[in-house]
Backbone as CSV, one residue per row, in Angstrom:
resi,resn,N_x,N_y,N_z,CA_x,CA_y,CA_z,C_x,C_y,C_z
1,MET,-51.367,-36.026,-3.870,-51.639,-34.632,-3.510,-51.481,-34.461,-2.007
2,LEU,-50.705,-33.456,-1.606,-50.447,-33.244,-0.199,-51.629,-32.570,0.476
3,ASP,-51.821,-32.910,1.733,-52.879,-32.279,2.504,-52.439,-30.892,2.941
4,THR,-53.388,-30.100,3.388,-53.076,-28.782,3.903,-52.127,-28.907,5.078
5,ALA,-51.120,-28.036,5.108,-50.167,-28.065,6.212,-50.861,-27.635,7.492
6,THR,-50.479,-28.239,8.583,-51.040,-27.881,9.866,-49.923,-27.584,10.837
7,SER,-50.141,-26.641,11.700,-49.129,-26.264,12.685,-49.437,-26.948,13.999
8,PRO,-48.418,-27.544,14.668,-48.657,-28.236,15.924,-48.913,-27.294,17.088
9,GLU,-48.621,-26.004,16.897,-48.770,-25.055,17.991,-50.007,-24.195,17.789
10,THR,-50.589,-23.751,18.873,-51.728,-22.849,18.784,-51.227,-21.451,18.515
11,GLU,-52.140,-20.602,18.051,-51.760,-19.234,17.681,-51.147,-18.480,18.849
12,SER,-51.663,-18.721,20.077,-51.165,-17.993,21.232,-49.729,-18.384,21.585
13,GLN,-49.308,-19.577,21.150,-47.964,-20.047,21.471,-46.936,-19.626,20.428
14,VAL,-47.383,-19.219,19.259,-46.466,-18.928,18.165,-46.045,-17.463,18.186
15,GLU,-44.751,-17.241,18.047,-44.215,-15.885,18.005,-44.584,-15.213,16.681
16,THR,-45.048,-13.961,16.758,-45.307,-13.187,15.554,-44.002,-12.573,15.091
17,LEU,-43.547,-13.012,13.919,-42.270,-12.547,13.396,-42.434,-11.204,12.683
18,LEU,-43.488,-11.118,11.883,-43.739,-9.936,11.066,-45.157,-9.454,11.321
19,GLU,-45.303,-8.173,11.571,-46.629,-7.584,11.805,-46.820,-6.374,10.900
20,VAL,-47.871,-6.421,10.109,-48.271,-5.298,9.267,-49.564,-4.752,9.852
21,SER,-49.581,-3.481,10.216,-50.737,-2.927,10.909,-51.325,-1.725,10.181
22,ASN,-52.485,-1.950,9.587,-53.319,-0.869,9.044,-52.551,0.048,8.090
23,ILE,-51.755,-0.554,7.194,-50.933,0.291,6.311,-51.742,0.794,5.108
24,GLU,-51.375,1.997,4.714,-51.917,2.623,3.509,-50.738,2.934,2.593
25,VAL,-50.851,2.557,1.327,-49.772,2.807,0.372,-50.300,3.654,-0.775
26,ILE,-49.553,4.707,-1.097,-49.920,5.607,-2.180,-48.765,5.686,-3.168
27,TYR,-49.083,5.602,-4.463,-48.097,5.779,-5.525,-48.242,7.178,-6.122
28,ASN,-47.103,7.783,-6.425,-47.072,9.096,-7.084,-47.879,10.153,-6.338
29,HIS,-47.987,10.000,-5.014,-48.698,10.949,-4.153,-50.194,11.038,-4.465
30,VAL,-50.694,10.152,-5.314,-52.088,10.270,-5.745,-52.849,8.947,-5.663
31,ILE,-52.231,7.869,-6.155,-52.951,6.604,-6.347,-52.915,5.779,-5.066
32,LEU,-54.083,5.604,-4.458,-54.207,4.814,-3.231,-54.350,3.335,-3.599
33,VAL,-53.371,2.527,-3.193,-53.358,1.108,-3.580,-53.743,0.197,-2.425
34,LEU,-53.153,0.418,-1.263,-53.515,-0.370,-0.077,-54.305,0.502,0.880
35,LYS,-55.389,-0.071,1.431,-56.330,0.709,2.231,-56.521,0.062,3.599
36,GLY,-55.542,0.220,4.452,-55.668,-0.317,5.808,-55.400,-1.804,5.902
37,VAL,-54.347,-2.291,5.270,-54.020,-3.721,5.286,-53.305,-4.084,6.583
38,SER,-53.789,-5.144,7.226,-53.165,-5.664,8.436,-53.001,-7.170,8.305
39,LEU,-51.867,-7.681,8.752,-51.646,-9.128,8.775,-50.511,-9.455,9.733
40,LYS,-50.483,-10.712,10.174,-49.420,-11.201,11.043,-48.842,-12.476,10.452
41,VAL,-47.520,-12.563,10.465,-46.830,-13.750,9.956,-46.172,-14.451,11.128
42,PRO,-46.670,-15.637,11.502,-46.081,-16.352,12.633,-44.736,-16.972,12.275
43,LYS,-43.855,-17.025,13.231,-42.541,-17.620,13.016,-42.679,-19.104,12.682
44,GLY,-41.947,-19.539,11.663,-41.927,-20.947,11.301,-43.131,-21.425,10.531
45,GLY,-43.930,-20.511,10.001,-45.127,-20.909,9.263,-45.081,-20.482,7.807
46,ILE,-46.092,-20.889,7.070,-46.300,-20.441,5.693,-47.605,-19.654,5.681
47,THR,-47.506,-18.371,5.380,-48.675,-17.501,5.328,-48.928,-17.119,3.872
48,ALA,-50.152,-17.317,3.415,-50.500,-17.028,2.024,-51.267,-15.719,1.934
49,LEU,-50.852,-14.889,0.994,-51.542,-13.625,0.694,-52.190,-13.818,-0.667
50,LEU,-53.517,-13.908,-0.679,-54.241,-14.350,-1.866,-55.078,-13.224,-2.464
51,GLY,-55.437,-13.404,-3.729,-56.272,-12.422,-4.404,-55.949,-12.369,-5.879
52,GLY,-56.822,-11.765,-6.640,-56.633,-11.673,-8.076,-55.574,-10.654,-8.459
53,ASN,-55.362,-10.539,-9.758,-54.416,-9.567,-10.279,-54.880,-8.151,-9.929
54,GLY,-53.983,-7.355,-9.365,-54.336,-5.987,-8.993,-54.944,-5.847,-7.612
55,ALA,-54.981,-6.922,-6.844,-55.586,-6.860,-5.508,-54.705,-6.135,-4.500
56,GLY,-53.385,-6.073,-4.777,-52.473,-5.395,-3.863,-51.456,-6.316,-3.211
57,LYS,-51.341,-7.551,-3.689,-50.436,-8.524,-3.070,-48.969,-8.111,-3.212
58,THR,-48.559,-7.801,-4.447,-47.166,-7.424,-4.681,-46.829,-6.126,-3.955
59,THR,-47.745,-5.178,-3.946,-47.514,-3.917,-3.235,-47.302,-4.168,-1.749
60,THR,-48.056,-5.095,-1.176,-47.890,-5.428,0.240,-46.491,-5.969,0.506
61,LEU,-46.033,-6.885,-0.346,-44.690,-7.445,-0.169,-43.617,-6.363,-0.319
62,LYS,-43.784,-5.492,-1.296,-42.787,-4.435,-1.500,-42.811,-3.408,-0.369
63,ALA,-43.972,-3.217,0.236,-44.039,-2.333,1.403,-43.227,-2.927,2.549
64,ILE,-43.307,-4.251,2.700,-42.566,-4.936,3.764,-41.062,-4.893,3.487
65,SER,-40.670,-5.154,2.238,-39.246,-5.220,1.898,-38.642,-3.856,1.585
66,ASN,-39.457,-2.812,1.681,-38.998,-1.428,1.467,-38.504,-1.171,0.055
67,LEU,-39.173,-1.771,-0.916,-38.819,-1.559,-2.317,-39.791,-0.622,-3.034
68,LEU,-40.693,-0.008,-2.272,-41.695,0.869,-2.887,-41.095,2.137,-3.479
69,HIS,-40.069,2.662,-2.851,-39.551,3.972,-3.267,-39.012,3.946,-4.693
70,SER,-38.540,2.790,-5.123,-38.033,2.688,-6.499,-39.153,2.835,-7.521
71,GLU,-40.411,2.700,-7.060,-41.578,2.831,-7.943,-42.436,4.027,-7.546
72,ARG,-41.842,4.937,-6.789,-42.526,6.169,-6.353,-43.745,5.853,-5.491
73,GLY,-43.589,4.822,-4.663,-44.636,4.478,-3.717,-44.154,4.693,-2.295
74,GLU,-45.080,4.873,-1.363,-44.693,5.052,0.032,-45.818,4.623,0.962
75,VAL,-45.417,4.162,2.144,-46.380,3.852,3.200,-46.724,5.160,3.906
76,THR,-47.980,5.565,3.824,-48.388,6.864,4.378,-49.110,6.736,5.715
77,LYS,-49.587,5.538,6.044,-50.251,5.309,7.332,-49.906,3.905,7.819
78,GLY,-50.066,3.708,9.126,-49.823,2.402,9.701,-48.337,2.141,9.919
79,TYR,-48.023,0.897,10.276,-46.627,0.552,10.522,-46.366,-0.913,10.184
80,ILE,-45.073,-1.234,10.048,-44.631,-2.606,9.801,-43.526,-2.904,10.807
81,LYS,-43.691,-4.001,11.544,-42.697,-4.406,12.534,-42.138,-5.780,12.180
82,TYR,-40.835,-5.933,12.412,-40.206,-7.245,12.300,-39.491,-7.528,13.611
83,ARG,-39.894,-8.604,14.250,-39.400,-8.931,15.598,-39.586,-7.757,16.554
84,GLY,-40.729,-7.094,16.431,-41.072,-6.002,17.330,-40.432,-4.677,17.017
85,GLU,-39.615,-4.613,15.969,-38.911,-3.382,15.610,-39.524,-2.755,14.359
86,MET,-39.759,-1.451,14.399,-40.294,-0.744,13.241,-39.305,-0.826,12.073
87,VAL,-39.792,-1.255,10.901,-38.887,-1.432,9.762,-39.380,-0.756,8.487
88,HIS,-40.566,-0.138,8.503,-41.131,0.354,7.245,-40.393,1.569,6.676
89,ASN,-39.504,2.168,7.459,-38.708,3.274,6.932,-37.222,2.933,6.830
90,SER,-36.895,1.671,7.032,-35.485,1.280,7.011,-35.019,0.988,5.588
91,ASP,-33.704,0.911,5.423,-33.101,0.628,4.123,-33.331,-0.844,3.756
92,PRO,-33.642,-1.139,2.479,-33.866,-2.537,2.083,-32.695,-3.449,2.432
93,ALA,-31.463,-2.950,2.291,-30.288,-3.766,2.602,-30.238,-4.114,4.088
94,GLU,-30.688,-3.191,4.936,-30.707,-3.462,6.371,-31.704,-4.563,6.704
95,LEU,-32.818,-4.587,5.994,-33.821,-5.625,6.228,-33.284,-6.994,5.811
96,VAL,-32.515,-7.019,4.741,-31.882,-8.282,4.330,-30.954,-8.780,5.424
97,LYS,-30.218,-7.868,6.041,-29.316,-8.248,7.120,-30.074,-8.768,8.339
98,LYS,-31.319,-8.320,8.493,-32.149,-8.808,9.593,-32.731,-10.184,9.288
99,GLY,-32.598,-10.630,8.027,-33.058,-11.963,7.683,-34.304,-12.020,6.824
100,VAL,-34.704,-10.877,6.243,-35.898,-10.827,5.393,-35.471,-10.568,3.954
101,ILE,-35.866,-11.442,3.043,-35.490,-11.263,1.645,-36.689,-11.566,0.753
102,GLN,-36.828,-10.806,-0.319,-37.949,-10.992,-1.233,-37.486,-11.660,-2.520
103,VAL,-38.270,-12.658,-2.950,-38.092,-13.264,-4.270,-39.131,-12.620,-5.172
104,MET,-38.659,-11.821,-6.102,-39.554,-11.001,-6.909,-40.389,-11.833,-7.887
105,GLU,-41.541,-11.299,-8.223,-42.374,-11.892,-9.268,-41.634,-11.864,-10.610
106,GLY,-41.742,-12.924,-11.370,-41.155,-12.935,-12.703,-39.810,-13.628,-12.808
107,ARG,-39.396,-14.326,-11.712,-38.185,-15.157,-11.777,-36.961,-14.367,-12.232
108,HIS,-36.691,-13.251,-11.568,-35.568,-12.408,-11.958,-34.233,-13.105,-11.685
109,CYS,-33.489,-13.363,-12.740,-32.145,-13.939,-12.642,-31.180,-13.062,-13.434
110,PHE,-29.895,-13.208,-13.140,-28.880,-12.582,-13.968,-28.650,-13.515,-15.156
111,GLU,-29.264,-13.163,-16.288,-29.336,-14.095,-17.410,-27.971,-14.453,-17.975
112,HIS,-27.006,-13.535,-17.889,-25.696,-13.780,-18.480,-24.790,-14.605,-17.574
113,LEU,-25.203,-14.819,-16.307,-24.424,-15.628,-15.376,-24.918,-17.064,-15.382
114,THR,-24.068,-17.980,-14.947,-24.493,-19.372,-14.833,-25.441,-19.511,-13.639
115,VAL,-26.100,-20.649,-13.569,-26.992,-20.926,-12.442,-26.223,-20.831,-11.136
116,GLU,-25.038,-21.434,-11.077,-24.271,-21.419,-9.831,-23.802,-20.011,-9.486
117,GLU,-23.395,-19.247,-10.467,-23.000,-17.866,-10.205,-24.171,-17.060,-9.663
118,ASN,-25.369,-17.300,-10.195,-26.570,-16.652,-9.666,-26.767,-16.995,-8.202
119,LEU,-26.640,-18.266,-7.865,-26.834,-18.704,-6.482,-25.825,-18.038,-5.552
120,LEU,-24.587,-17.953,-6.009,-23.538,-17.387,-5.160,-23.718,-15.889,-4.922
121,THR,-24.406,-15.197,-5.830,-24.676,-13.774,-5.586,-25.541,-13.573,-4.349
122,GLY,-26.336,-14.591,-4.006,-27.166,-14.495,-2.808,-26.365,-14.450,-1.523
123,ALA,-25.107,-14.901,-1.583,-24.254,-14.918,-0.390,-23.326,-13.709,-0.339
124,TYR,-23.573,-12.734,-1.181,-22.655,-11.598,-1.322,-22.432,-10.851,-0.010
125,THR,-23.488,-10.707,0.797,-23.377,-9.912,2.026,-22.854,-10.722,3.210
126,ARG,-22.663,-12.014,3.023,-22.228,-12.859,4.133,-20.742,-12.685,4.419
127,ARG,-20.385,-12.861,5.684,-19.000,-12.713,6.095,-18.528,-13.913,6.924
128,ASP,-19.160,-15.072,6.702,-18.838,-16.242,7.520,-17.884,-17.218,6.840
129,GLY,-17.309,-16.836,5.713,-16.275,-17.652,5.095,-16.775,-18.530,3.963
130,LYS,-15.837,-18.886,3.086,-16.175,-19.651,1.891,-16.701,-21.037,2.211
131,ALA,-16.162,-21.667,3.250,-16.584,-23.023,3.595,-18.068,-23.071,3.938
132,GLU,-18.529,-22.085,4.711,-19.943,-22.034,5.084,-20.818,-21.783,3.855
133,VAL,-20.353,-20.911,2.985,-21.114,-20.610,1.767,-21.239,-21.853,0.896
134,MET,-20.129,-22.577,0.725,-20.167,-23.783,-0.117,-21.031,-24.870,0.513
135,GLN,-21.070,-24.904,1.823,-21.945,-25.862,2.503,-23.408,-25.550,2.214
136,ASP,-23.750,-24.256,2.243,-25.122,-23.864,1.939,-25.452,-24.074,0.464
137,LEU,-24.460,-23.933,-0.399,-24.679,-24.200,-1.816,-25.075,-25.657,-2.024
138,GLU,-24.406,-26.551,-1.328,-24.753,-27.967,-1.426,-26.137,-28.233,-0.852
139,MET,-26.509,-27.482,0.201,-27.850,-27.603,0.753,-28.898,-27.208,-0.281
140,VAL,-28.636,-26.111,-1.001,-29.555,-25.673,-2.056,-29.671,-26.747,-3.136
141,TYR,-28.563,-27.342,-3.508,-28.586,-28.403,-4.526,-29.332,-29.643,-4.041
142,THR,-29.340,-29.849,-2.722,-30.101,-30.974,-2.170,-31.594,-30.770,-2.387
143,TYR,-32.047,-29.534,-2.188,-33.470,-29.231,-2.381,-33.821,-29.049,-3.857
144,PHE,-32.846,-28.607,-4.641,-33.077,-28.365,-6.069,-32.054,-29.159,-6.893
145,PRO,-32.198,-30.481,-6.946,-31.210,-31.298,-7.681,-31.093,-30.921,-9.154
146,ARG,-32.164,-30.388,-9.721,-32.112,-29.981,-11.121,-31.117,-28.833,-11.327
147,LEU,-30.993,-27.980,-10.318,-30.038,-26.881,-10.436,-28.603,-27.393,-10.435
148,LYS,-28.363,-28.464,-9.719,-27.008,-29.031,-9.721,-26.659,-29.553,-11.104
149,GLU,-27.666,-30.127,-11.779,-27.448,-30.614,-13.136,-27.175,-29.466,-14.096
150,ARG,-27.799,-28.303,-13.840,-27.663,-27.154,-14.743,-26.729,-26.085,-14.204
151,ARG,-25.915,-26.408,-13.221,-25.107,-25.416,-12.512,-24.195,-24.613,-13.436
152,ARG,-23.730,-25.220,-14.530,-22.824,-24.530,-15.456,-23.565,-23.883,-16.623
153,SER,-24.881,-24.011,-16.656,-25.671,-23.442,-17.755,-25.933,-21.966,-17.504
154,GLN,-25.972,-21.200,-18.569,-26.312,-19.782,-18.457,-27.783,-19.675,-18.055
155,ALA,-28.058,-18.893,-17.015,-29.406,-18.845,-16.441,-30.459,-18.422,-17.453
156,GLY,-30.087,-17.532,-18.376,-31.044,-17.059,-19.366,-31.523,-18.125,-20.328
157,TYR,-30.821,-19.261,-20.363,-31.192,-20.341,-21.274,-31.827,-21.523,-20.545
158,THR,-32.150,-21.333,-19.290,-32.830,-22.397,-18.548,-34.343,-22.192,-18.632
159,SER,-35.101,-23.200,-18.209,-36.559,-23.130,-18.293,-37.118,-22.200,-17.220
160,GLY,-38.406,-21.878,-17.363,-39.062,-21.024,-16.378,-39.027,-21.626,-14.987
161,GLY,-39.257,-22.932,-14.899,-39.216,-23.604,-13.605,-37.830,-23.562,-12.989
162,GLU,-36.811,-23.762,-13.816,-35.432,-23.730,-13.325,-35.049,-22.322,-12.878
163,GLN,-35.557,-21.311,-13.575,-35.275,-19.939,-13.157,-35.962,-19.606,-11.834
164,GLN,-37.168,-20.135,-11.633,-37.841,-19.920,-10.352,-37.073,-20.608,-9.228
165,MET,-36.605,-21.811,-9.481,-35.789,-22.518,-8.493,-34.505,-21.747,-8.200
166,THR,-33.894,-21.184,-9.242,-32.672,-20.401,-9.067,-32.938,-19.183,-8.186
167,ALA,-34.056,-18.508,-8.420,-34.396,-17.316,-7.637,-34.609,-17.662,-6.164
168,ILE,-35.302,-18.776,-5.895,-35.516,-19.189,-4.505,-34.198,-19.644,-3.883
169,GLY,-33.411,-20.417,-4.655,-32.124,-20.884,-4.151,-31.181,-19.738,-3.831
170,ARG,-31.191,-18.703,-4.676,-30.357,-17.523,-4.428,-30.761,-16.845,-3.121
171,ALA,-32.068,-16.772,-2.861,-32.548,-16.193,-1.601,-32.060,-17.023,-0.413
172,LEU,-32.082,-18.331,-0.548,-31.632,-19.206,0.541,-30.161,-19.004,0.867
173,MET,-29.384,-18.633,-0.146,-27.954,-18.463,0.066,-27.633,-17.286,1.000
174,SER,-28.605,-16.424,1.243,-28.389,-15.318,2.182,-28.696,-15.722,3.622
175,ARG,-29.067,-16.990,3.798,-29.463,-17.509,5.104,-30.607,-16.700,5.718
176,PRO,-31.734,-16.602,5.024,-32.839,-15.779,5.523,-33.620,-16.475,6.623
177,GLU,-34.224,-15.674,7.458,-35.186,-16.187,8.428,-36.575,-16.197,7.808
178,THR,-36.840,-15.195,6.951,-38.151,-15.043,6.316,-37.973,-14.749,4.832
179,ILE,-38.736,-15.452,4.004,-38.730,-15.202,2.564,-40.097,-14.688,2.139
180,LEU,-40.095,-13.547,1.443,-41.310,-13.009,0.825,-41.310,-13.499,-0.614
181,LEU,-42.238,-14.385,-0.929,-42.234,-15.079,-2.219,-43.415,-14.598,-3.057
182,ASP,-43.115,-13.940,-4.175,-44.154,-13.291,-4.976,-44.510,-14.128,-6.205
183,GLU,-45.736,-14.624,-6.255,-46.297,-15.364,-7.392,-45.373,-16.495,-7.886
184,PRO,-45.047,-17.454,-7.017,-44.137,-18.531,-7.440,-44.694,-19.427,-8.542
185,SER,-46.021,-19.466,-8.720,-46.607,-20.361,-9.728,-46.781,-19.708,-11.097
186,MET,-46.516,-18.406,-11.186,-46.830,-17.684,-12.422,-46.100,-18.268,-13.637
187,GLY,-46.857,-18.628,-14.640,-46.304,-19.092,-15.899,-45.750,-20.498,-15.890
188,LEU,-45.975,-21.253,-14.809,-45.431,-22.595,-14.721,-46.511,-23.650,-14.949
189,ALA,-46.109,-24.786,-15.491,-47.024,-25.905,-15.681,-47.452,-26.445,-14.320
190,PRO,-48.663,-27.019,-14.232,-49.172,-27.516,-12.942,-48.214,-28.452,-12.214
191,GLN,-47.548,-29.323,-12.938,-46.619,-30.252,-12.287,-45.459,-29.514,-11.632
192,LEU,-44.960,-28.476,-12.300,-43.876,-27.683,-11.736,-44.350,-26.864,-10.540
193,VAL,-45.589,-26.398,-10.604,-46.145,-25.649,-9.475,-46.164,-26.525,-8.229
194,GLU,-46.623,-27.770,-8.388,-46.636,-28.711,-7.267,-45.228,-28.939,-6.738
195,GLU,-44.258,-29.047,-7.634,-42.873,-29.281,-7.231,-42.325,-28.093,-6.445
196,ILE,-42.566,-26.885,-6.953,-42.078,-25.680,-6.273,-42.692,-25.558,-4.882
197,PHE,-44.003,-25.750,-4.770,-44.660,-25.629,-3.471,-44.230,-26.747,-2.524
198,GLY,-43.963,-27.929,-3.073,-43.458,-29.014,-2.241,-42.105,-28.681,-1.648
199,ILE,-41.251,-28.018,-2.432,-39.935,-27.606,-1.938,-40.084,-26.519,-0.876
200,VAL,-41.002,-25.579,-1.102,-41.275,-24.546,-0.098,-41.699,-25.196,1.220
201,LYS,-42.562,-26.185,1.135,-43.024,-26.902,2.336,-41.854,-27.577,3.048
202,ASN,-40.962,-28.209,2.283,-39.807,-28.871,2.884,-38.863,-27.869,3.537
203,LEU,-38.637,-26.741,2.866,-37.766,-25.712,3.435,-38.348,-25.163,4.734
204,ASN,-39.654,-25.033,4.768,-40.326,-24.555,5.963,-40.196,-25.558,7.110
205,GLU,-40.440,-26.827,6.806,-40.451,-27.838,7.857,-39.049,-28.266,8.289
206,LYS,-38.115,-28.375,7.347,-36.791,-28.924,7.659,-35.758,-27.852,7.987
207,GLU,-35.879,-26.672,7.376,-34.908,-25.610,7.602,-35.450,-24.489,8.484
208,GLY,-36.755,-24.537,8.770,-37.348,-23.535,9.642,-37.536,-22.171,9.007
209,VAL,-37.535,-22.100,7.662,-37.711,-20.820,6.977,-39.187,-20.410,7.031
210,THR,-39.429,-19.182,7.430,-40.779,-18.629,7.447,-41.085,-18.045,6.068
211,PHE,-42.295,-18.287,5.568,-42.670,-17.796,4.242,-43.926,-16.928,4.328
212,LEU,-43.875,-15.802,3.618,-45.081,-15.042,3.287,-45.135,-15.048,1.773
213,LEU,-46.118,-15.752,1.213,-46.167,-15.871,-0.248,-47.436,-15.243,-0.808
214,ALA,-47.242,-14.447,-1.853,-48.356,-13.844,-2.581,-48.674,-14.737,-3.767
215,GLU,-49.938,-15.093,-3.935,-50.261,-16.097,-4.938,-51.688,-15.925,-5.453
216,GLN,-51.839,-16.007,-6.787,-53.173,-15.999,-7.384,-53.810,-17.379,-7.375
217,ASN,-52.975,-18.420,-7.392,-53.482,-19.796,-7.413,-53.943,-20.166,-6.006
218,THR,-55.169,-19.773,-5.687,-55.702,-19.950,-4.335,-55.750,-21.412,-3.929
219,ASN,-56.105,-22.269,-4.855,-56.268,-23.690,-4.548,-54.978,-24.302,-4.025
220,VAL,-53.898,-24.139,-4.765,-52.635,-24.751,-4.348,-52.069,-24.056,-3.126
221,ALA,-52.196,-22.740,-3.040,-51.646,-22.007,-1.905,-52.291,-22.437,-0.595
222,LEU,-53.602,-22.625,-0.593,-54.295,-23.001,0.632,-54.040,-24.452,1.028
223,ARG,-53.526,-25.251,0.119,-53.163,-26.631,0.484,-51.831,-26.693,1.207
224,PHE,-50.971,-25.720,0.965,-49.641,-25.759,1.553,-49.454,-24.763,2.695
225,ALA,-50.279,-23.736,2.744,-50.115,-22.697,3.770,-50.762,-23.109,5.082
226,HIS,-50.360,-22.432,6.147,-50.994,-22.608,7.452,-52.099,-21.572,7.667
227,VAL,-51.831,-20.341,7.195,-52.755,-19.220,7.395,-52.926,-18.500,6.068
228,GLY,-54.107,-17.953,5.823,-54.342,-17.228,4.587,-55.013,-15.883,4.818
229,TYR,-54.656,-14.919,3.986,-55.313,-13.609,3.955,-55.743,-13.363,2.517
230,ILE,-56.975,-12.943,2.312,-57.484,-12.661,0.978,-57.636,-11.158,0.792
231,LEU,-56.993,-10.655,-0.251,-57.035,-9.235,-0.572,-57.988,-8.980,-1.731
232,GLU,-58.732,-7.895,-1.632,-59.565,-7.415,-2.739,-59.451,-5.903,-2.776
233,SER,-59.031,-5.366,-3.895,-58.949,-3.915,-4.082,-58.211,-3.217,-2.946
234,GLY,-57.105,-3.816,-2.523,-56.261,-3.188,-1.523,-56.706,-3.347,-0.097
235,ARG,-57.671,-4.242,0.163,-58.142,-4.473,1.528,-58.153,-5.964,1.836
236,VAL,-57.922,-6.304,3.087,-58.081,-7.692,3.527,-59.567,-7.928,3.772
237,VAL,-60.151,-8.868,3.016,-61.583,-9.108,3.139,-61.890,-10.402,3.876
238,MET,-60.874,-11.259,4.032,-61.082,-12.517,4.738,-59.735,-13.039,5.199
239,GLN,-59.720,-13.689,6.346,-58.483,-14.256,6.861,-58.813,-15.431,7.771
240,GLY,-57.813,-16.277,8.012,-58.027,-17.397,8.905,-57.119,-18.555,8.574
241,PRO,-57.239,-19.659,9.331,-56.466,-20.858,9.018,-56.761,-21.330,7.603
242,ALA,-55.724,-21.791,6.916,-55.891,-22.178,5.510,-56.947,-23.265,5.331
243,ALA,-56.981,-24.222,6.247,-57.952,-25.316,6.136,-59.381,-24.798,6.191
244,GLU,-59.616,-23.779,7.032,-60.962,-23.202,7.146,-61.316,-22.400,5.902
245,LEU,-60.353,-21.661,5.365,-60.620,-20.887,4.153,-60.948,-21.807,2.980
246,ARG,-60.299,-22.946,2.907,-60.574,-23.889,1.816,-62.017,-24.383,1.852
247,GLU,-62.588,-24.470,3.059,-63.947,-24.978,3.199,-64.993,-23.873,3.232
248,ASN,-64.542,-22.626,3.219,-65.473,-21.502,3.256,-66.243,-21.409,1.938
249,GLN,-67.565,-21.280,2.028,-68.386,-21.312,0.824,-68.103,-20.138,-0.105
250,ASP,-67.859,-18.948,0.462,-67.535,-17.793,-0.374,-66.241,-18.028,-1.137
251,VAL,-65.234,-18.569,-0.447,-63.949,-18.821,-1.098,-64.108,-19.871,-2.187
252,LYS,-64.890,-20.912,-1.893,-65.110,-21.964,-2.891,-65.734,-21.397,-4.159
253,GLU,-66.741,-20.556,-3.995,-67.446,-20.027,-5.165,-66.658,-18.939,-5.870
254,PHE,-66.106,-18.023,-5.071,-65.492,-16.843,-5.655,-64.104,-17.107,-6.221
255,TYR,-63.315,-17.954,-5.510,-61.928,-18.158,-5.911,-61.654,-19.524,-6.525
256,LEU,-62.391,-20.532,-6.103,-62.134,-21.869,-6.629,-63.126,-22.275,-7.704
257,GLY,-64.154,-21.446,-7.938,-65.131,-21.761,-8.973,-65.996,-22.954,-8.632
258,MET,-66.205,-23.211,-7.330,-66.977,-24.369,-6.897,-68.169,-23.906,-6.067
259,SER,-69.247,-24.684,-6.138,-70.397,-24.448,-5.283,-70.902,-25.800,-4.808
260,ASP,-71.962,-25.795,-4.013,-72.541,-27.062,-3.553,-73.036,-27.905,-4.711
261,GLU,-73.366,-27.250,-5.820,-73.860,-27.987,-6.990,-72.726,-28.449,-7.902
262,GLY,-71.490,-28.068,-7.589,-70.359,-28.458,-8.434,-69.639,-27.239,-8.972
263,ARG,-68.814,-27.464,-9.975,-68.013,-26.367,-10.523,-68.895,-25.368,-11.262
264,LYS,-68.629,-24.086,-11.031,-69.384,-23.027,-11.685,-68.650,-22.578,-12.942
265,SER,-69.394,-22.036,-13.881,-68.765,-21.508,-15.083,-68.104,-20.173,-14.777
266,PHE,-67.179,-19.762,-15.641,-66.488,-18.490,-15.446,-67.494,-17.341,-15.412
267,ARG,-68.524,-17.424,-16.256,-69.535,-16.364,-16.285,-70.269,-16.288,-14.955
268,ASP,-70.562,-17.460,-14.353,-71.234,-17.474,-13.053,-70.362,-16.835,-11.986
269,VAL,-69.081,-17.136,-12.030,-68.172,-16.582,-11.034,-68.084,-15.072,-11.168
270,ARG,-68.056,-14.571,-12.395,-68.010,-13.121,-12.609,-69.285,-12.474,-12.078
271,SER,-70.432,-13.111,-12.301,-71.684,-12.565,-11.782,-71.660,-12.570,-10.266
272,TYR,-71.111,-13.651,-9.704,-71.018,-13.748,-8.257,-70.147,-12.629,-7.708
273,ARG,-69.081,-12.301,-8.433,-68.203,-11.230,-7.980,-68.970,-9.915,-7.894
274,ARG,-69.834,-9.670,-8.853,-70.583,-8.416,-8.837,-71.559,-8.364,-7.669
275,ARG,-71.924,-9.542,-7.137,-72.870,-9.586,-6.026,-72.189,-9.432,-4.666
276,LYS,-70.840,-9.525,-4.675,-70.135,-9.494,-3.401,-70.323,-8.134,-2.705
277,ARG,-70.352,-8.172,-1.393,-70.498,-6.935,-0.608,-69.357,-6.789,0.389
278,TRP,-68.223,-7.489,0.122,-67.099,-7.410,1.043,-66.601,-5.978,1.205
279,LEU,-66.643,-5.226,0.094,-65.999,-3.917,0.099,-66.958,-2.765,0.365
280,SER,-68.179,-3.108,0.645,-69.176,-2.048,0.858,-69.024,-1.446,2.250
């Protein structure tokens, strides 16, 4: 089991690549989903956005990638900056060109295409020539050797883990600076979850890719991330270095089901949730 990732640089030395400041998101002009969410994603790090189902994690990522309008959502307050430039009203394709790409929840692949054809679609917007694209394809196969074995297989007939690898590999083919990764562990066996997060860690350390990942599996996310933000009902209720959040007693009880006396039952955790005053 890998230890929590640690950054060699202090916060003051690290460049803030992405800044979300006090954003409010409303769907259908009525439903308030995010209520003043703020976060910073340091360059070259792994930042985890944590919380249960419905906490607002996916909405936060879609607000950043400008995919809200397709679901009749909009940022009504606050701002989002990437490299100091306002981006919350820009076109999603323009953000991809700036180096930000989202891997959607649910392992979205083109099921009728082969694994390799799926990967190559990620390079569609590139203009640096076939040789460079094929070089990056081999790089993806280095990190995902299983995809090389299944390169000629139709993506719709591959396993859930292979489809998740395909989705991440396709994002890499665009040569991103930052990847927004939504629920990478969803529906995967624990062993595959460890494998996926291990690859994310390697991509971060060896290729310098910055990650903002939304994840319900708090335990595994905090072992691999550098910084964590916990969302509840559309608000950030806790934030800090991942190592500190792992040792925080509230996080242990509320999210990991642990207390000083040992593991708590699901019923105890639900009762504990009702006692929380984070949102008061």
